[in-house]
N, C-alpha and C positions, 0 to 999 in steps of 0.2 A: 662409222662414217656418218656425218650429219645429213639429215634429210634436206634436200635442196628446196629453196623457195622459188617462186615464179621469177623473181629478179635474178636468182642464180642460174635458172634455166636460160634466161635471156642472154646472160653472159656466155654460157656454153654454146648457145646457138650462134652468137656473133663470132665466136672462135671457129665453129664449124664452117661458117660461110667464108670467112677470111677474104672479104671482097674489097681489098685495098684499092684495086684498080677502078672500082665503080663507086667509091665513096663509102662512108660508114653507114651503119644501119641505126635508125632511131628507135630506142626502146619503146616509147609510148605509141608512136604512129605506125611502126612496122613490126618489131619483134613480138611485142605483147599480143597484137591481133593474130599473128601467125601461130603463136603458142596456144592462144585460146581456141582458135579454130581447130587446130590439131588435137587439142585435148577433147573438144566436143566430139570430133569424128572418132577418136579412139574409144571414148565412152560408148558411143552408139554402136561401133563395130564390135566391141568386146562384151557389151552388156554388163560392164563391171560396176555400174552405179545404179543399183536397183532401189526402187521405192514402192510404197504402198499408199494408195489413195482410198479413203473411206467416204463413200458418197451416199447420202440419205436418199432412199427411194421416194419418188413422187407419184401420186395418182395419175394414171393415164399418160405418163411421160415415157417416150420411147428411148431417147438418146441421152446419154450421160457423159459430160465432159470430165475427163480424168486428169486434167491439168493439175500439177506440173509434170505428169508423165508425158514424155515425148514419144514413147513407143509402148503400147500395152502388150504384154506378153501372155498374161493369164488373168482370169477373173473368176469370182465366185460370189454368191450371196450368203453372208454369214458363214456358217460351217457346213452348209447344205450341199454346196457344189465343190468338187475337188478342183484345184487349179489345173488349167490345161494350157498348153502352148497355143499361141494364136493360130499356128498352122493346123492345129487339130480342132479348131472351133469354127468351121464354116457355118453350118447350121446343124445343131444336134438337139435331140429331145432328152429331157431329164426331169424327173419329178422334183418340183421345187419344195413341196411340202404336202401334207395330207389333204389340203384344200385345193385339189387339182383343178377344180372348175373355175377358180377365180384368180389364179396366179400364173406368172409366166412359165411356160414349159419349153420354150425355144430361145436359143441365143443366136445373135448375128453380130459378128465383130464389125467395127468400122475402123478404117485405117487411122493410124496415128494415135491420138490420145483419147478417143471416144469409144464407147461401147453402146450397142443398140440392143434392147430387149424387145422381143416380139412373141406373143402380144404383150402390150404394156401392163403393168400391175394396175388393177382398178382400185377404187376406194376401199373395198372390203378386204383387200390384201395388205393394206398398210398397217403398221403397228404390230407386226408379228414379233413375239418375244424371242430374242436370241439367247439371253442368259438370265437366270433367276438366281438371286443370292441364296447361298446354302442356308445361312442362318435367317430365320424369320424375324420380322420386325416385332411381332408379339406372338408368343408360343401358344396362347389360348389354354384351354383345359379339356380333359376328357378324351384325348386322342390316344390311339395305339398305332404302332408301326404299320405301314402300308395303307392306312386310311387315305382316301382320295378326296380331292376337292377341285372346284373350279375357281378361277380368279375373276372377281367381279369387275365388269366394265360395261361399255356399250355392247360388247360381246362377252360371253362367258365361255368361249370355246377353248381357252387355254386351261389345261388340266395339270395338276401336280399330285404328288403323293408324299406322305410323311415317311422320310427315310431315317429319322432319328427322333426318339422321344424319351423323356424322363418324367416318371410319375404323372403321366397324362399331358405334360407340357411338351410341345414340339420343339426339338432342338435343331432339326435340319429338314429341308424340303428339296425335292427334285421334280423337274418336269416329267410328266408321264409320257410314254411312247405307245404307238399303236403296234399291231402285230408285225408290221414291216420295219419297225424300229424308228419311225419318224416321230419326233416330238410333237405333242399337242400344243403348238405355239399360239394358236388363236389369232386374233387380229384386233385392230382398233385400240391397242394398248399404248401407254406412255411410260417412260422411265420414271421411277419414284419408289418411295418407301410406303409402308402401311397400306398396301393394297388389300382390300377386304376379300375374303374367300367365302364360298358356300360349300358345305360338306356334301359329298356325293355318297361315300360309304363311311359308316361309323357314326358316332354321336358327339364328336368333339365340336367345340365352338370357340370363337374369339381369335382364330388364327389370322394374322395379317402377314403379308410377304413383301419382299422388295424385288422389283423388276430392275435389273442392272443395265440391260441394253436391249435395243430394238434391232431387228435384222436390217443390215445395210449392204450395199454393193461394195465389194472390195476389188480394186483393180491392181494388178502387179505388173511392173514393167520398168523401163529405163527412165530414170528421173532427169529432168532438165538440170542444168548447172549454171551458176552465175559466172559473169565475166570476172577474171581475176586480175584486177588492176587497181590503181590508186582511186580513192573516192567511191568505193562500193557502198551502196546504201545498206546499212545494217538494220535499221528500224524506221518505220514511218508512224506518225501519229494516226490512230484509228479514225478519229473524226477529221474530215477534210477541213481545210482552211475556208474554202467556199464550196457549198454543196452542189451548185449548178442545178440543171433541170434536165429531165427526160432520160435519166439513166436506168439501166436494167441490172438486176443482180447477176453477177458473173461477167459484166463488161470488163475488158482489159484496157487499162489506161496507161499510156506511155508518159513517163515523167519528163518534162522538158526543161533543159538547162543548157546554156551555151557551153560547147565543148564536152558535153556529157552525152551518154548514150545507153540504151538498153535497160534502163530502170523501168520496171513495170509494176503497177499495183492492180488489184482486182477489187471490183465493187462487191462488198460482202453483204451490205444491207442498204435499203433505201427508205426514205421517209414516206409515210402514207400507206394506204391499203391497196393502191393500184399496182400494176405490173411495171410501171415506169415512174420515176420521180427524182427528187433531189437525193444525192448520196448521203447516207447516214454514217457508214463506216467503210474503210478500205483495209485490205491486207496486202503485204508485200509479196510479190511473186518472183521478181528478178532484181538482183542488186545493181546490175549495170556497172558503169565506171565513170569517173570524172565528176561526181556530184559533190555538193557541199551542203552543210546543215543550214536549213532555212525554211520558213513558212511560205505559203502562197505560191508554190511552184505550179505552173500551168501544166495541163495534161492534154493529150490528144487521144482519139479513139473512143470506142463505145457508142452507145445510142444517144447520148446526151451532149450537153455543152456546158462550158464554164466551170467545171470542177477543178479546184486547185488543192494541192496536198502539202503536208509538212514533212520534210525529211528530218527525223529526230536525231539519228546518229549515223556515222559512216565508219568504214574501216579500210585499211590499206591492204588490198589483196596481193600486192607484190611481196609481202612478208609472210604470207600464209604458206606453211610447209606443203609440199606436194602430197603428203599423206591425206590432207584434207580435200584433195581434188575430186575423188579419192582413188588415185591409181598410183600408189607409191612405187609399185614394181614396174610401172609402165613409162619410166623416164625415157627410155630409148625410143619407144613408140611415139611419144609426144615430140621429141627432138627430130626424129625422122620425118614425121608428118609436117612439122613446122619448117624444116629445111626444104622439103619438097615444095611447099607453098611459096617460100621465099624465092627459090630459084625460078619458079614459074612467074613470079611477080617481076623479076628482072631478067628477061630472056637474053639481054645483051651479055650476061656473064658467060664466060668461056664454057661451052658444053652444058649450060645450065639446064636446058630442057631434057637433054639426054640423061643427066644426073637426076633430074626430078623424076623421070620415069623409073629409073633404077631404085631411087629412094622409096617411091610409092610401092613398088613390088616388095621391097624389104619391109616396109611398114605393114603391109598385109600379112606377111609371114609372122612378124612380131605379134600382131593382133591375134592371129590364130594360136600362137603360143600362150597368150594371156587367157584366151577362151578355154584352152585345154587345161590351164592351171586352175581356172575357176570351176571346172567340172561341168 
């Protein structure tokens, strides 16, 4: 059986409504909005569209926006905290690393798409190593297995050991751990190759290593989804058509076009060394619907004024299979919820409100079935 598209679902919804006595339903103005709204509600209710947002930690910053997650369900820093359901995260203590005096030890969730850390990480907690490449950049000479070393930086607190060696040349390295099993991750490090080392035990020299990644905040939850209609924004040009003034990194800008809606870009970088300024680059957050390809599209929102952007490509969401929504097995839930909203929108329909209540009850049951299937 072929996977239905949004357009096919609109046809099925029109048949379900069968509202010949009150006029036909318009796909663009009525059926698609009902289907989109029902799809969003189904996704939120079932948690069937999960995402992960990786956020770089900042010195002395408490609150982190995890957009495009619309509901954060769990969070962790690197591999040091196990994911926990939000309901289990009111305020709890947990060792963040061996540098307990300078790193966050308590978590406090904030509703929606934000996480708050208290106390905030200070400058000495930044740049902790999350992963070290197993193969060294240069193997050096004179090493034996289990020799230990520090990784040179503004801090030399990250420590590793030689886990593999061939005729004195190091073939593999690993981060060392303390007696409690916590890695010696150090701080003030940056990603890169050929990081110099200082021998702690042994007589080897010349070893350089690669830092693959720095510890970051990872949030897990229900991701936002785009409108599924004609004229969805597929890509925007990173550089704005006009940079405007007074913007802040993270500002959300709504793309303005007649008969179009819900297209949103985010300010990724600004020009200059200040906290506000002209927009240097933007990224696409929401595709919206009804847009066309063009430069110089006005925007609204954010802390600044006069930024315009270029819509580079668009796509037709009405032809996207429901598997990409992505709730392929939830067709019934989407149709039930959409029919419920349609009947509430036209209360003159015979028994429409009564049927809407019945449909809502059935929609909740189907959502529970979906949650059960997801485990």
